[in-house]
PQR file with spaces between the fields and no chain letter, atoms N, CA, C, O and H, PARSE charges and radii, in Angstrom:
ATOM       1  N    MET     1      80.944   89.313  108.757 -0.4000 1.5000
ATOM       2  CA   MET     1      82.484   89.188  108.570 -0.0000 2.0000
ATOM       3  C    MET     1      83.671   89.627  109.121  0.5500 1.7000
ATOM       4  O    MET     1      84.582   88.800  109.145 -0.5500 1.4000
ATOM       5  N    HIS     2      83.952   91.085  109.715 -0.4000 1.5000
ATOM       6  CA   HIS     2      84.750   91.079  111.395 -0.0000 2.0000
ATOM       7  C    HIS     2      84.421   89.928  112.007  0.5500 1.7000
ATOM       8  O    HIS     2      85.065   88.883  111.910 -0.5500 1.4000
ATOM       9  H    HIS     2      83.212   91.758  109.695  0.4000 1.0000
ATOM      10  N    SER     3      82.837   90.182  113.020 -0.4000 1.5000
ATOM      11  CA   SER     3      82.801   89.763  113.979 -0.0000 2.0000
ATOM      12  C    SER     3      83.951   88.299  113.835  0.5500 1.7000
ATOM      13  O    SER     3      85.035   88.045  114.361 -0.5500 1.4000
ATOM      14  H    SER     3      82.314   91.031  113.098  0.4000 1.0000
ATOM      15  N    MET     4      82.884   87.411  112.648 -0.4000 1.5000
ATOM      16  CA   MET     4      83.313   85.782  112.377 -0.0000 2.0000
ATOM      17  C    MET     4      85.143   85.560  112.966  0.5500 1.7000
ATOM      18  O    MET     4      85.749   84.659  113.547 -0.5500 1.4000
ATOM      19  H    MET     4      82.003   87.618  112.221  0.4000 1.0000
ATOM      20  N    LEU     5      85.663   87.521  112.190 -0.4000 1.5000
ATOM      21  CA   LEU     5      86.988   86.643  111.557 -0.0000 2.0000
ATOM      22  C    LEU     5      87.387   86.742  113.305  0.5500 1.7000
ATOM      23  O    LEU     5      87.846   85.687  113.742 -0.5500 1.4000
ATOM      24  H    LEU     5      85.171   88.253  111.718  0.4000 1.0000
ATOM      25  N    ALA     6      87.242   88.031  114.455 -0.4000 1.5000
ATOM      26  CA   ALA     6      87.029   87.781  115.142 -0.0000 2.0000
ATOM      27  C    ALA     6      86.770   86.720  115.941  0.5500 1.7000
ATOM      28  O    ALA     6      87.541   86.500  116.875 -0.5500 1.4000
ATOM      29  H    ALA     6      86.869   88.889  114.100  0.4000 1.0000
ATOM      30  N    GLU     7      85.749   85.953  115.738 -0.4000 1.5000
ATOM      31  CA   GLU     7      85.562   84.877  116.305 -0.0000 2.0000
ATOM      32  C    GLU     7      86.829   83.502  116.150  0.5500 1.7000
ATOM      33  O    GLU     7      86.663   82.404  116.681 -0.5500 1.4000
ATOM      34  H    GLU     7      85.123   86.131  114.979  0.4000 1.0000
ATOM      35  N    TYR     8      87.586   83.731  115.637 -0.4000 1.5000
ATOM      36  CA   TYR     8      88.234   83.069  114.535 -0.0000 2.0000
ATOM      37  C    TYR     8      89.457   82.894  114.954  0.5500 1.7000
ATOM      38  O    TYR     8      90.169   81.896  114.850 -0.5500 1.4000
ATOM      39  H    TYR     8      87.721   84.623  115.205  0.4000 1.0000
ATOM      40  N    HIS     9      89.797   84.507  115.714 -0.4000 1.5000
ATOM      41  CA   HIS     9      91.088   84.524  115.949 -0.0000 2.0000
ATOM      42  C    HIS     9      90.765   84.077  117.636  0.5500 1.7000
ATOM      43  O    HIS     9      91.463   83.339  118.331 -0.5500 1.4000
ATOM      44  H    HIS     9      89.219   85.318  115.798  0.4000 1.0000
ATOM      45  N    ARG    10      89.800   84.605  117.931 -0.4000 1.5000
ATOM      46  CA   ARG    10      90.221   83.992  119.708 -0.0000 2.0000
ATOM      47  C    ARG    10      90.304   82.891  119.787  0.5500 1.7000
ATOM      48  O    ARG    10      91.193   82.286  120.387 -0.5500 1.4000
ATOM      49  H    ARG    10      89.233   85.204  117.366  0.4000 1.0000
ATOM      50  N    LYS    11      89.304   82.377  119.138 -0.4000 1.5000
ATOM      51  CA   LYS    11      89.934   81.000  118.862 -0.0000 2.0000
ATOM      52  C    LYS    11      91.527   80.299  118.919  0.5500 1.7000
ATOM      53  O    LYS    11      92.113   79.908  119.928 -0.5500 1.4000
ATOM      54  H    LYS    11      88.582   82.869  118.650  0.4000 1.0000
ATOM      55  N    LEU    12      92.015   80.280  117.489 -0.4000 1.5000
ATOM      56  CA   LEU    12      93.951   80.472  117.326 -0.0000 2.0000
ATOM      57  C    LEU    12      94.232   81.290  118.817  0.5500 1.7000
ATOM      58  O    LEU    12      95.334   81.195  119.357 -0.5500 1.4000
ATOM      59  H    LEU    12      91.539   80.598  116.669  0.4000 1.0000
ATOM      60  N    ALA    13      93.521   81.810  119.205 -0.4000 1.5000
ATOM      61  CA   ALA    13      94.680   82.550  120.339 -0.0000 2.0000
ATOM      62  C    ALA    13      94.732   81.451  121.825  0.5500 1.7000
ATOM      63  O    ALA    13      95.643   81.273  122.634 -0.5500 1.4000
ATOM      64  H    ALA    13      92.625   81.887  118.766  0.4000 1.0000
ATOM      65  N    LYS    14      93.481   80.913  121.749 -0.4000 1.5000
ATOM      66  CA   LYS    14      92.892   80.110  122.771 -0.0000 2.0000
ATOM      67  C    LYS    14      93.594   78.819  122.757  0.5500 1.7000
ATOM      68  O    LYS    14      93.852   78.212  123.797 -0.5500 1.4000
ATOM      69  H    LYS    14      92.741   81.057  121.093  0.4000 1.0000
ATOM      70  N    GLU    15      93.853   78.466  121.782 -0.4000 1.5000
ATOM      71  CA   GLU    15      95.243   77.691  120.870 -0.0000 2.0000
ATOM      72  C    GLU    15      96.273   77.747  120.535  0.5500 1.7000
ATOM      73  O    GLU    15      96.720   77.033  119.637 -0.5500 1.4000
ATOM      74  H    GLU    15      93.644   78.958  120.937  0.4000 1.0000
ATOM      75  N    ALA    16      96.934   78.609  121.161 -0.4000 1.5000
ATOM      76  CA   ALA    16      98.197   78.772  120.560 -0.0000 2.0000
ATOM      77  C    ALA    16      98.801   78.507  121.424  0.5500 1.7000
ATOM      78  O    ALA    16      98.247   78.613  122.518 -0.5500 1.4000
ATOM      79  H    ALA    16      96.571   79.189  121.891  0.4000 1.0000
ATOM      80  N    ARG    17     100.503   77.942  121.372 -0.4000 1.5000
ATOM      81  CA   ARG    17     101.222   77.511  122.962 -0.0000 2.0000
ATOM      82  C    ARG    17     102.357   78.890  123.310  0.5500 1.7000
ATOM      83  O    ARG    17     102.782   79.344  124.372 -0.5500 1.4000
ATOM      84  H    ARG    17     100.953   77.857  120.483  0.4000 1.0000
ATOM      85  N    LEU    18     102.643   79.364  121.496 -0.4000 1.5000
ATOM      86  CA   LEU    18     103.695   80.481  122.298 -0.0000 2.0000
ATOM      87  C    LEU    18     102.770   81.749  122.653  0.5500 1.7000
ATOM      88  O    LEU    18     101.759   81.955  121.980 -0.5500 1.4000
ATOM      89  H    LEU    18     102.297   78.995  120.633  0.4000 1.0000
ATOM      90  N    ASP    19     103.099   82.533  123.636 -0.4000 1.5000
ATOM      91  CA   ASP    19     102.723   83.907  124.113 -0.0000 2.0000
ATOM      92  C    ASP    19     102.800   84.718  122.958  0.5500 1.7000
ATOM      93  O    ASP    19     101.686   84.742  122.434 -0.5500 1.4000
ATOM      94  H    ASP    19     103.920   82.367  124.183  0.4000 1.0000
ATOM      95  N    ILE    20     103.595   85.371  122.349 -0.4000 1.5000
ATOM      96  CA   ILE    20     103.122   85.501  121.240 -0.0000 2.0000
ATOM      97  C    ILE    20     102.407   85.520  119.854  0.5500 1.7000
ATOM      98  O    ILE    20     101.972   86.430  119.149 -0.5500 1.4000
ATOM      99  H    ILE    20     104.500   85.352  122.774  0.4000 1.0000
ATOM     100  N    VAL    21     102.446   84.428  119.761 -0.4000 1.5000
ATOM     101  CA   VAL    21     101.799   83.643  118.637 -0.0000 2.0000
ATOM     102  C    VAL    21     100.099   84.041  119.436  0.5500 1.7000
ATOM     103  O    VAL    21      99.662   85.061  118.903 -0.5500 1.4000
ATOM     104  H    VAL    21     102.799   83.689  120.334  0.4000 1.0000
ATOM     105  N    ARG    22      99.230   83.548  120.404 -0.4000 1.5000
ATOM     106  CA   ARG    22      98.333   84.629  121.599 -0.0000 2.0000
ATOM     107  C    ARG    22      98.198   85.601  121.545  0.5500 1.7000
ATOM     108  O    ARG    22      97.138   86.226  121.521 -0.5500 1.4000
ATOM     109  H    ARG    22      99.585   82.720  120.837  0.4000 1.0000
ATOM     110  N    ASP    23      99.186   85.945  121.514 -0.4000 1.5000
ATOM     111  CA   ASP    23      99.074   87.548  121.655 -0.0000 2.0000
ATOM     112  C    ASP    23      98.472   88.101  120.434  0.5500 1.7000
ATOM     113  O    ASP    23      97.464   88.769  120.204 -0.5500 1.4000
ATOM     114  H    ASP    23     100.047   85.437  121.534  0.4000 1.0000
ATOM     115  N    TYR    24      99.703   87.455  119.517 -0.4000 1.5000
ATOM     116  CA   TYR    24      99.232   87.832  118.007 -0.0000 2.0000
ATOM     117  C    TYR    24      97.583   88.302  117.784  0.5500 1.7000
ATOM     118  O    TYR    24      97.103   89.397  117.490 -0.5500 1.4000
ATOM     119  H    TYR    24     100.522   86.912  119.704  0.4000 1.0000
ATOM     120  N    HIS    25      96.929   86.940  118.068 -0.4000 1.5000
ATOM     121  CA   HIS    25      95.672   86.190  117.373 -0.0000 2.0000
ATOM     122  C    HIS    25      94.614   86.800  118.583  0.5500 1.7000
ATOM     123  O    HIS    25      93.442   86.457  118.740 -0.5500 1.4000
ATOM     124  H    HIS    25      97.319   86.051  118.308  0.4000 1.0000
ATOM     125  N    VAL    26      95.405   87.840  119.415 -0.4000 1.5000
ATOM     126  CA   VAL    26      94.194   87.942  120.756 -0.0000 2.0000
ATOM     127  C    VAL    26      93.752   90.105  120.242  0.5500 1.7000
ATOM     128  O    VAL    26      92.882   90.966  120.377 -0.5500 1.4000
ATOM     129  H    VAL    26      96.357   88.118  119.288  0.4000 1.0000
ATOM     130  N    ASP    27      95.366   89.832  119.547 -0.4000 1.5000
ATOM     131  CA   ASP    27      95.302   91.458  118.595 -0.0000 2.0000
ATOM     132  C    ASP    27      94.161   91.764  118.516  0.5500 1.7000
ATOM     133  O    ASP    27      93.395   92.583  119.024 -0.5500 1.4000
ATOM     134  H    ASP    27      96.073   89.133  119.437  0.4000 1.0000
ATOM     135  N    LEU    28      94.133   90.537  117.388 -0.4000 1.5000
ATOM     136  CA   LEU    28      93.158   90.405  116.148 -0.0000 2.0000
ATOM     137  C    LEU    28      91.828   90.509  116.548  0.5500 1.7000
ATOM     138  O    LEU    28      90.856   91.215  116.281 -0.5500 1.4000
ATOM     139  H    LEU    28      94.756   89.872  116.975  0.4000 1.0000
ATOM     140  N    ALA    29      92.055   89.743  117.144 -0.4000 1.5000
ATOM     141  CA   ALA    29      90.653   88.966  117.487 -0.0000 2.0000
ATOM     142  C    ALA    29      90.108   91.316  118.445  0.5500 1.7000
ATOM     143  O    ALA    29      89.015   91.874  118.539 -0.5500 1.4000
ATOM     144  H    ALA    29      92.845   89.169  117.360  0.4000 1.0000
ATOM     145  N    GLN    30      90.903   91.588  118.675 -0.4000 1.5000
ATOM     146  CA   GLN    30      89.866   92.805  119.591 -0.0000 2.0000
ATOM     147  C    GLN    30      89.458   93.810  117.857  0.5500 1.7000
ATOM     148  O    GLN    30      88.402   94.219  117.372 -0.5500 1.4000
ATOM     149  H    GLN    30      91.791   91.134  118.599  0.4000 1.0000
ATOM     150  N    ARG    31      91.153   93.871  117.324 -0.4000 1.5000
ATOM     151  CA   ARG    31      91.031   95.176  116.078 -0.0000 2.0000
ATOM     152  C    ARG    31      89.867   94.888  114.921  0.5500 1.7000
ATOM     153  O    ARG    31      89.487   95.901  114.335 -0.5500 1.4000
ATOM     154  H    ARG    31      92.010   93.539  117.718  0.4000 1.0000
ATOM     155  N    PHE    32      89.241   93.601  114.514 -0.4000 1.5000
ATOM     156  CA   PHE    32      88.585   92.710  114.378 -0.0000 2.0000
ATOM     157  C    PHE    32      86.796   93.031  115.348  0.5500 1.7000
ATOM     158  O    PHE    32      86.249   94.100  115.077 -0.5500 1.4000
ATOM     159  H    PHE    32      89.550   92.778  114.990  0.4000 1.0000
ATOM     160  N    ALA    33      86.331   92.420  116.005 -0.4000 1.5000
ATOM     161  CA   ALA    33      85.353   93.714  117.090 -0.0000 2.0000
ATOM     162  C    ALA    33      85.606   94.125  116.971  0.5500 1.7000
ATOM     163  O    ALA    33      85.997   93.807  115.848 -0.5500 1.4000
ATOM     164  H    ALA    33      86.775   91.551  116.225  0.4000 1.0000
ATOM     165  N    ASP    34      86.252   95.777  117.267 -0.4000 1.5000
ATOM     166  CA   ASP    34      86.557   96.482  117.027 -0.0000 2.0000
ATOM     167  C    ASP    34      86.082   97.081  115.228  0.5500 1.7000
ATOM     168  O    ASP    34      84.895   97.171  114.917 -0.5500 1.4000
ATOM     169  H    ASP    34      85.935   96.036  118.180  0.4000 1.0000
ATOM     170  N    GLU    35      86.513   97.214  114.850 -0.4000 1.5000
ATOM     171  CA   GLU    35      86.227   96.867  113.424 -0.0000 2.0000
ATOM     172  C    GLU    35      84.392   96.602  112.574  0.5500 1.7000
ATOM     173  O    GLU    35      83.881   97.141  111.592 -0.5500 1.4000
ATOM     174  H    GLU    35      87.478   97.141  115.103  0.4000 1.0000
ATOM     175  N    ALA    36      83.827   95.427  113.639 -0.4000 1.5000
ATOM     176  CA   ALA    36      82.209   95.740  112.964 -0.0000 2.0000
ATOM     177  C    ALA    36      81.252   96.658  114.161  0.5500 1.7000
ATOM     178  O    ALA    36      80.027   96.708  114.051 -0.5500 1.4000
ATOM     179  H    ALA    36      84.242   94.989  114.436  0.4000 1.0000
ATOM     180  N    THR    37      81.813   97.191  115.020 -0.4000 1.5000
ATOM     181  CA   THR    37      81.482   97.883  115.639 -0.0000 2.0000
ATOM     182  C    THR    37      80.698   99.108  115.630  0.5500 1.7000
ATOM     183  O    THR    37      79.600   99.458  116.063 -0.5500 1.4000
ATOM     184  H    THR    37      82.808   97.151  115.110  0.4000 1.0000
ATOM     185  N    GLN    38      82.288   99.975  114.557 -0.4000 1.5000
ATOM     186  CA   GLN    38      81.341  100.756  113.318 -0.0000 2.0000
ATOM     187  C    GLN    38      81.199  100.631  111.716  0.5500 1.7000
ATOM     188  O    GLN    38      81.350  101.465  110.823 -0.5500 1.4000
ATOM     189  H    GLN    38      83.180   99.690  114.205  0.4000 1.0000
ATOM     190  N    ILE    39      80.993   99.820  111.707 -0.4000 1.5000
ATOM     191  CA   ILE    39      80.170   99.300  110.890 -0.0000 2.0000
ATOM     192  C    ILE    39      79.271   99.424  110.151  0.5500 1.7000
ATOM     193  O    ILE    39      79.286   99.489  108.921 -0.5500 1.4000
ATOM     194  H    ILE    39      80.871   99.143  112.433  0.4000 1.0000
ATOM     195  N    PRO    40      78.044   99.482  111.188 -0.5600 1.5000
ATOM     196  CA   PRO    40      77.357  100.462  110.957  0.2800 2.0000
ATOM     197  C    PRO    40      76.603  102.645  111.434  0.5500 1.7000
ATOM     198  O    PRO    40      75.782  103.502  111.106 -0.5500 1.4000
ATOM     199  N    ARG    41      77.757  102.323  112.389 -0.4000 1.5000
ATOM     200  CA   ARG    41      78.314  103.918  112.719 -0.0000 2.0000
ATOM     201  C    ARG    41      78.517  104.771  110.944  0.5500 1.7000
ATOM     202  O    ARG    41      78.104  105.763  110.343 -0.5500 1.4000
ATOM     203  H    ARG    41      78.424  101.626  112.656  0.4000 1.0000
ATOM     204  N    ARG    42      79.766  103.141  110.644 -0.4000 1.5000
ATOM     205  CA   ARG    42      79.831  104.422  108.744 -0.0000 2.0000
ATOM     206  C    ARG    42      78.528  104.306  107.941  0.5500 1.7000
ATOM     207  O    ARG    42      78.007  105.337  107.517 -0.5500 1.4000
ATOM     208  H    ARG    42      80.102  102.335  111.132  0.4000 1.0000
ATOM     209  N    ALA    43      77.928  103.009  107.692 -0.4000 1.5000
ATOM     210  CA   ALA    43      76.856  103.444  106.412 -0.0000 2.0000
ATOM     211  C    ALA    43      76.010  104.502  107.732  0.5500 1.7000
ATOM     212  O    ALA    43      75.519  105.385  107.029 -0.5500 1.4000
ATOM     213  H    ALA    43      78.351  102.171  108.037  0.4000 1.0000
ATOM     214  N    ALA    44      75.880  104.614  108.220 -0.4000 1.5000
ATOM     215  CA   ALA    44      74.556  105.880  108.790 -0.0000 2.0000
ATOM     216  C    ALA    44      75.542  106.862  107.750  0.5500 1.7000
ATOM     217  O    ALA    44      75.620  106.935  106.523 -0.5500 1.4000
ATOM     218  H    ALA    44      76.279  103.896  108.791  0.4000 1.0000
ATOM     219  N    THR    45      76.130  107.454  108.685 -0.4000 1.5000
ATOM     220  CA   THR    45      77.675  108.329  108.096 -0.0000 2.0000
ATOM     221  C    THR    45      77.437  108.551  106.444  0.5500 1.7000
ATOM     222  O    THR    45      76.894  109.582  106.047 -0.5500 1.4000
ATOM     223  H    THR    45      76.067  107.395  109.681  0.4000 1.0000
ATOM     224  N    LEU    46      77.957  107.334  105.362 -0.4000 1.5000
ATOM     225  CA   LEU    46      77.838  107.717  104.058 -0.0000 2.0000
ATOM     226  C    LEU    46      75.904  108.215  103.297  0.5500 1.7000
ATOM     227  O    LEU    46      75.235  108.879  102.505 -0.5500 1.4000
ATOM     228  H    LEU    46      78.397  106.496  105.685  0.4000 1.0000
ATOM     229  N    ALA    47      75.946  107.330  104.252 -0.4000 1.5000
ATOM     230  CA   ALA    47      74.591  107.316  103.990 -0.0000 2.0000
ATOM     231  C    ALA    47      73.309  109.205  104.099  0.5500 1.7000
ATOM     232  O    ALA    47      72.506  109.923  103.503 -0.5500 1.4000
ATOM     233  H    ALA    47      76.490  106.790  104.895  0.4000 1.0000
ATOM     234  N    ARG    48      74.137  108.967  105.430 -0.4000 1.5000
ATOM     235  CA   ARG    48      73.225  111.358  105.640 -0.0000 2.0000
ATOM     236  C    ARG    48      74.653  111.587  104.439  0.5500 1.7000
ATOM     237  O    ARG    48      73.800  112.006  103.656 -0.5500 1.4000
ATOM     238  H    ARG    48      74.790  108.384  105.914  0.4000 1.0000
ATOM     239  N    PHE    49      75.962  111.686  103.635 -0.4000 1.5000
ATOM     240  CA   PHE    49      76.570  112.299  102.528 -0.0000 2.0000
ATOM     241  C    PHE    49      76.238  111.531  101.696  0.5500 1.7000
ATOM     242  O    PHE    49      77.222  110.805  101.554 -0.5500 1.4000
ATOM     243  H    PHE    49      76.654  111.346  104.271  0.4000 1.0000
ATOM     244  N    HIS    50      75.380  111.165  100.953 -0.4000 1.5000
ATOM     245  CA   HIS    50      75.024  110.590   99.923 -0.0000 2.0000
ATOM     246  C    HIS    50      73.730  111.492   99.737  0.5500 1.7000
ATOM     247  O    HIS    50      73.343  112.260   98.856 -0.5500 1.4000
ATOM     248  H    HIS    50      74.581  111.754  101.068  0.4000 1.0000
ATOM     249  N    GLU    51      73.114  110.954  101.249 -0.4000 1.5000
ATOM     250  CA   GLU    51      71.840  111.970  101.145 -0.0000 2.0000
ATOM     251  C    GLU    51      72.036  113.849  100.821  0.5500 1.7000
ATOM     252  O    GLU    51      71.348  114.687  100.238 -0.5500 1.4000
ATOM     253  H    GLU    51      73.428  110.330  101.965  0.4000 1.0000
ATOM     254  N    ARG    52      73.124  113.866  101.432 -0.4000 1.5000
ATOM     255  CA   ARG    52      73.564  115.226  101.197 -0.0000 2.0000
ATOM     256  C    ARG    52      73.837  116.313   99.708  0.5500 1.7000
ATOM     257  O    ARG    52      73.423  117.386   99.270 -0.5500 1.4000
ATOM     258  H    ARG    52      73.683  113.185  101.905  0.4000 1.0000
ATOM     259  N    GLU    53      75.395  114.556   99.102 -0.4000 1.5000
ATOM     260  CA   GLU    53      74.896  115.091   98.199 -0.0000 2.0000
ATOM     261  C    GLU    53      74.134  115.137   96.968  0.5500 1.7000
ATOM     262  O    GLU    53      74.406  116.022   96.157 -0.5500 1.4000
ATOM     263  H    GLU    53      75.732  113.684   99.458  0.4000 1.0000
ATOM     264  N    LYS    54      73.440  114.506   96.781 -0.4000 1.5000
ATOM     265  CA   LYS    54      71.773  114.303   96.344 -0.0000 2.0000
ATOM     266  C    LYS    54      71.369  115.872   96.413  0.5500 1.7000
ATOM     267  O    LYS    54      71.630  116.663   95.506 -0.5500 1.4000
ATOM     268  H    LYS    54      73.219  113.787   97.440  0.4000 1.0000
ATOM     269  N    GLN    55      70.619  116.253   97.752 -0.4000 1.5000
ATOM     270  CA   GLN    55      70.549  117.508   97.840 -0.0000 2.0000
ATOM     271  C    GLN    55      71.540  118.692   97.025  0.5500 1.7000
ATOM     272  O    GLN    55      71.033  119.420   96.172 -0.5500 1.4000
ATOM     273  H    GLN    55      70.408  115.611   98.488  0.4000 1.0000
ATOM     274  N    VAL    56      73.011  118.791   97.393 -0.4000 1.5000
ATOM     275  CA   VAL    56      73.378  120.075   97.112 -0.0000 2.0000
ATOM     276  C    VAL    56      73.069  119.936   95.246  0.5500 1.7000
ATOM     277  O    VAL    56      72.569  120.962   94.785 -0.5500 1.4000
ATOM     278  H    VAL    56      73.423  118.199   98.086  0.4000 1.0000
ATOM     279  N    THR    57      73.261  119.072   94.461 -0.4000 1.5000
ATOM     280  CA   THR    57      73.211  118.301   93.172 -0.0000 2.0000
ATOM     281  C    THR    57      71.898  119.235   92.807  0.5500 1.7000
ATOM     282  O    THR    57      71.884  120.362   92.311 -0.5500 1.4000
ATOM     283  H    THR    57      73.668  118.239   94.835  0.4000 1.0000
ATOM     284  N    TRP    58      70.444  118.123   93.348 -0.4000 1.5000
ATOM     285  CA   TRP    58      69.807  119.237   92.690 -0.0000 2.0000
ATOM     286  C    TRP    58      68.948  120.510   93.554  0.5500 1.7000
ATOM     287  O    TRP    58      67.781  120.894   93.468 -0.5500 1.4000
ATOM     288  H    TRP    58      70.455  117.207   93.751  0.4000 1.0000
ATOM     289  N    GLU    59      70.289  121.027   94.554 -0.4000 1.5000
ATOM     290  CA   GLU    59      69.705  123.028   94.063 -0.0000 2.0000
ATOM     291  C    GLU    59      70.664  123.466   93.405  0.5500 1.7000
ATOM     292  O    GLU    59      70.568  124.681   93.227 -0.5500 1.4000
ATOM     293  H    GLU    59      71.237  120.715   94.624  0.4000 1.0000
ATOM     294  N    LEU    60      72.208  122.667   92.634 -0.4000 1.5000
ATOM     295  CA   LEU    60      72.430  123.249   92.172 -0.0000 2.0000
ATOM     296  C    LEU    60      71.838  123.411   90.424  0.5500 1.7000
ATOM     297  O    LEU    60      71.897  124.517   89.887 -0.5500 1.4000
ATOM     298  H    LEU    60      72.286  121.681   92.778  0.4000 1.0000
ATOM     299  N    ALA    61      71.343  122.320   89.743 -0.4000 1.5000
ATOM     300  CA   ALA    61      70.381  122.387   89.488 -0.0000 2.0000
ATOM     301  C    ALA    61      69.558  123.188   88.865  0.5500 1.7000
ATOM     302  O    ALA    61      69.655  123.659   87.731 -0.5500 1.4000
ATOM     303  H    ALA    61      71.295  121.421   90.179  0.4000 1.0000
ATOM     304  N    ARG    62      68.167  123.420   90.216 -0.4000 1.5000
ATOM     305  CA   ARG    62      67.733  124.223   90.102 -0.0000 2.0000
ATOM     306  C    ARG    62      68.502  126.545   90.071  0.5500 1.7000
ATOM     307  O    ARG    62      68.216  127.741   89.998 -0.5500 1.4000
ATOM     308  H    ARG    62      68.088  123.038   91.137  0.4000 1.0000
ATOM     309  N    ALA    63      69.555  125.473   90.201 -0.4000 1.5000
ATOM     310  CA   ALA    63      69.563  126.974   90.198 -0.0000 2.0000
ATOM     311  C    ALA    63      70.793  127.861   89.250  0.5500 1.7000
ATOM     312  O    ALA    63      71.417  128.917   89.349 -0.5500 1.4000
ATOM     313  H    ALA    63      69.787  124.502   90.260  0.4000 1.0000
ATOM     314  N    ASP    64      70.694  126.773   88.355 -0.4000 1.5000
ATOM     315  CA   ASP    64      71.192  126.672   86.588 -0.0000 2.0000
ATOM     316  C    ASP    64      70.261  127.188   85.762  0.5500 1.7000
ATOM     317  O    ASP    64      70.461  127.969   84.832 -0.5500 1.4000
ATOM     318  H    ASP    64      70.187  125.915   88.275  0.4000 1.0000
ATOM     319  N    LEU    65      68.945  126.601   86.228 -0.4000 1.5000
ATOM     320  CA   LEU    65      67.600  126.111   85.781 -0.0000 2.0000
ATOM     321  C    LEU    65      67.383  127.733   85.860  0.5500 1.7000
ATOM     322  O    LEU    65      67.207  128.188   84.730 -0.5500 1.4000
ATOM     323  H    LEU    65      68.782  125.967   86.984  0.4000 1.0000
ATOM     324  N    ARG    66      67.348  128.717   86.878 -0.4000 1.5000
ATOM     325  CA   ARG    66      67.342  130.416   87.128 -0.0000 2.0000
ATOM     326  C    ARG    66      67.521  131.482   86.030  0.5500 1.7000
ATOM     327  O    ARG    66      66.857  132.133   85.224 -0.5500 1.4000
ATOM     328  H    ARG    66      67.491  128.347   87.796  0.4000 1.0000
ATOM     329  N    GLU    67      69.307  131.221   86.617 -0.4000 1.5000
ATOM     330  CA   GLU    67      69.908  131.462   85.592 -0.0000 2.0000
ATOM     331  C    GLU    67      70.247  131.398   84.339  0.5500 1.7000
ATOM     332  O    GLU    67      71.062  131.954   83.602 -0.5500 1.4000
ATOM     333  H    GLU    67      69.846  130.692   87.271  0.4000 1.0000
ATOM     334  N    ALA    68      69.662  130.816   84.280 -0.4000 1.5000
ATOM     335  CA   ALA    68      69.375  129.840   82.527 -0.0000 2.0000
ATOM     336  C    ALA    68      68.118  131.175   81.562  0.5500 1.7000
ATOM     337  O    ALA    68      68.053  131.284   80.338 -0.5500 1.4000
ATOM     338  H    ALA    68      69.000  130.365   84.879  0.4000 1.0000
ATOM     339  N    ARG    69      67.211  132.078   82.686 -0.4000 1.5000
ATOM     340  CA   ARG    69      65.997  132.216   82.581 -0.0000 2.0000
ATOM     341  C    ARG    69      65.848  134.069   81.939  0.5500 1.7000
ATOM     342  O    ARG    69      64.740  134.559   81.719 -0.5500 1.4000
ATOM     343  H    ARG    69      67.264  131.990   83.681  0.4000 1.0000
């Protein structure tokens, strides 16, 4: 999605007649492109956090069972 938006704003920047409008679309295109490159990294980080959360939950449950004895 971000890549598509970046391409769209690049196209609008090429068609813009006013410098300020062109600069606006160039800036947005760059921001979307930058964001698109971050998505896989963020997804991997989120997966690691989720895995760690499951591990901690499991360890806490095990500790509770030991205390109950």
